[in-house]
N, C-alpha and C positions, 0 to 999 in steps of 0.2 A: 221254208227250210225252219222245222226245230234243232234247236239244237242243245242237247244237255250233257255236261261235262261228268263223268263220273267224281267222285270222293272217297274219299279212304275209309267211310264207312259204311258206304253201296258196295264197294270192290271183294269180289271173292263167290254174289249170286251171280245164276244163271241170266242171261238176261232178258228171258221174256216174266225173268220174277220180277226183276228190275222195273221194269216197262209196268208191267201190270199195277205195282207201288206207284210208279210214278206217274203214269197216264190214267187211270180207273180202271181201264183197257179190260175184259176177258184175254186168259192164257190163247183161246183158238185164234183172237182177237190180230194177239199180237206176232202168233205163228202164222197167222196167214198174211199178217203185212211184210212179214220178212219173208215168206215165199216170194211173194211180189217185188220183191227190193227196193221198199216203199221205208226200211231200214235196211243203214248201214254204220257199222264202225270201224271209224278210221277211214272214210271211203270202201270200206271193203263190205259188202251180204255177209254178215255172217251167222251161222248155225242158231237151231231153237236152242242149243246145249252147250252156247258158247260162256263163259264166266267173264263178266265182266271188269276189267283192271283198274286203276284210280288211272286219271288223265285221259283214257276214255272220251274217245267225242262221237257220242252216237247225235246221226240227223236223220231226221225225220222229215220224211215227204210232209207239205206243207200244205197239199189236197185232199186229206185224208179229215176223217173228225178233226171238228175244234174243242179239243178234250177240254177247255177250262169253261165253256158254256153252262156247265152247272155250279162251276164255282163263283158264285156271286158274294159281295161285301157285306157283312150283319154288325151293326152298332152292338162294338160289346164292349165291358168294363174291362178295359188292360191294364193290368197293373204294373207298370211302368217305372220301372229304375233308373234305367238313364237311358238317354237319347241325347245323340248328334245328331250331322248331317249322312251321315254315316252307317249308323248302326243304334240299336233297339239292346235295352238287355230287359229282359220278361221276367216275370215272378210268374210263372204257369199255376195254374191250382189243381190240389188233385181231381183226378173227377174229366178235365177236357181234353179232347185230344188236339193234336198238333197239327195235322193234316187233314188234308181229304182221302180217302179213299174209295175203294170201288162198293156202293151202295149206299157211301155215308159222304157226301157234297154240302155241309150243311154242320153250322153251330163247334167250329173248330176252328184253333187257332188262327188258323190263316185264312178263314175266313172274315174274323175281326182284325188283322195284320192289315188286308185288301181294303176297307173299310178307311180304318184308320190313316194311312199311309197312299200318297200319290204314285210314290215309286217302291217299287220292291225288285232284291237282285234273282237275276233268270238263270242260274248258273245251277238249279237244283231243276228245273223243267217249271211247267206252268200250274203244277199239281202242289209243289212247298218253294212258291216264291220267297227269298231271302232266310226260306230253314238255314244254318246254318252246321247245326244239329238238333240231334232230336232225343226228349225222355220220353219215354212209359205217361199214356192216359193217366194213370192213377200214380204217376210218380209227380209231387212238387216241386217248383223251386224253379233253381236261371234260366235262363235259354237266351241264345245268342240270335238276333235278327238283323238280317246285311240288304241295307237299302239298295248296293248295284252291285255289281261282278264285280267291281275289281277289289272292295270291301270285301266279300266274299273268300275270294282267291286268299286272299292274305290271311283271315281266318281260320280258313279252313288247311291253309297250310300250317298255320300257330298247331291244329289239332293233328296233323301227319306229324309233325315233326317234337308232338309232347309239348311244344311250348305252353301251353294253354294250360291252367291251372283249377280243376275241378274237382271238387270235394264235398258231398255226399255224407249225409246224416241217416242210418238206417238202426231198425230194430231187430234183434233176430233173436232166435231161439236155439234155448239152448246155455247153457254158460261158458263161454271162453273164457282156459285161463292164464294164459299169455297178453301180453300186455300191445304187443306187437305183430304182427305177419305179413306174409307177403302172398298174395295167389296168383300162379302163374302156371294155367293151364288153356288150353287153345279151345276158344270158340267156336259151335258150326249149326249147322240144322239140324235137330230133332232126329235120327230116321227111322223115329218111331210115328213121331208127330210134325207134322209139318211146319207145322202152327209156331211151335218150341223151339230154343234155344238148348244144347248140350254142350256136355266137354264130351269132344272127340276130333278123334285125327284126321276125320275123313272130310275133305272142302269145306277147311274152317282156320281159322287167324287166329295167331298168339294174341291172349287177350292176361293181365295182368295188371290186379287190383291190389292195391297197399291198404290195409288199414290198423287201427287202433282202437285200445278200450278205453272207454267215454266213463264207461258204467254196470257196473254189472248186477242182475237183481235174482232172483230165486232161480228163476224158470228162461231167463233171456238176458240179452248184452244188447247195452247201445252202442256204437258204433261209429268211425268218421275212418270214410273212408276215402282214396287219391286213387283215380283215375289215372294207367299210365296209358291205355290205350283203351277206343271207346267202342264198345260190339254192342250189341245186340242186347237188354236182356243181362249184360254184362256182371253186377255188381249181385243179382238173382240167379242166376245161374251158379257165381263161383259160390255164393257162400250156402248153396243148396249142394255143392262138388264136396264142404269141408262138414256137412250135415248139420248144419247153421242157416235151414231154409230161412226166409224175412217173413216176420209176426206177417197175420192177415195176406200173405201173399197165394190171391185165388188161382195160381199155373204152377208157381213152384213148392208150395208149402202143401203136405197132404192133410195136414190135420181141418179141420173147420176154422174156415175167415169166422172172426169174435168182430165182423163188423162188415161193415157192405163198400167202409172207406178202400181200400184197396192196399196195397203192400207199404208197410211202413218205410219210405224214404223219400229224400226231400232232398234235392240240389244246392245245398247251401251256400256255395262260395262257388264264385268264378272269376278270374284272371288272366289278363291279356292283354296282349301290346295295343295303343291305339292306332290303325293306318295312319290316322290323319297328322299325329305328330309324334309317334311311335313312344309315346311315355304307357309305362303298365297301371293298368287298372286293373283295382278288382271290386268286386261288389257282395258279400252278403247279406241275407234275409233271414229270418225264424221260419224254424216250425209254424206248420200253420197249428191252428187249435186242436182239430182232432186225431194231428199225430202228437199234439201234446200232452192229451184226454189218456190214449191209449198207452204209450211212455206212463203217463202215470199209476194208471192202471194196473201195473207190474211193481211199483214202488211199494 
């Protein structure tokens, strides 16, 4: 049997959508497996429309296709900021996809981690081994990776209880006149475009972003963001909502991108309690050169 435990960032998704991302299978294949009772949630066969919840245990019949057969280890230059026997802190470059998905099984961070590590946690299934939380492909910066399930669950609990410190730097369109602010608006799938997220009250989850202004330019503002929650595309959606979309964001900014670098967003700092000794660890990395060049072009 394959066992997947649902963590907070995935809660609220339909089970077929969740398993498409986890297993890399088609929607019709997932629905067929549910119909055949080869997928169960907490020992019950779910409906295709079931919405997964935190700590749900999804059991998948081990006789079905080997989901991991196309996910091969690849040698990769990993920027490892910290490592111990339980976890790694990785500085992910912009442009690198975190984990495989349908039709994209190579050249992801997971491929590189599988080559580097003998063991990674299995909490998020075989498509996302070790991945405690994600950042978008074109977002650079710090990411936590767990080497075992105990560590993964310990770190995931810190995310859920808002004890983990996560600070991002972003360049947004327009001038924000006040020094600090909080954006508190629920995020869910965009009903008009399922590939995007949006501020909505339909099948959404609470989302809170705190920010402060670091520097103002004539047509843009550099901000520091602290996440209280960790929703998909949270910072990008929240700043679009207040009419200050991220510079160079190809999805949430209607203005033409100024380069192929992607949204100007960097996961600068992460702080957490180390499960080995309960000591608080915090790491920060500077913005990549391309990020700095775009910011400088507005000075």
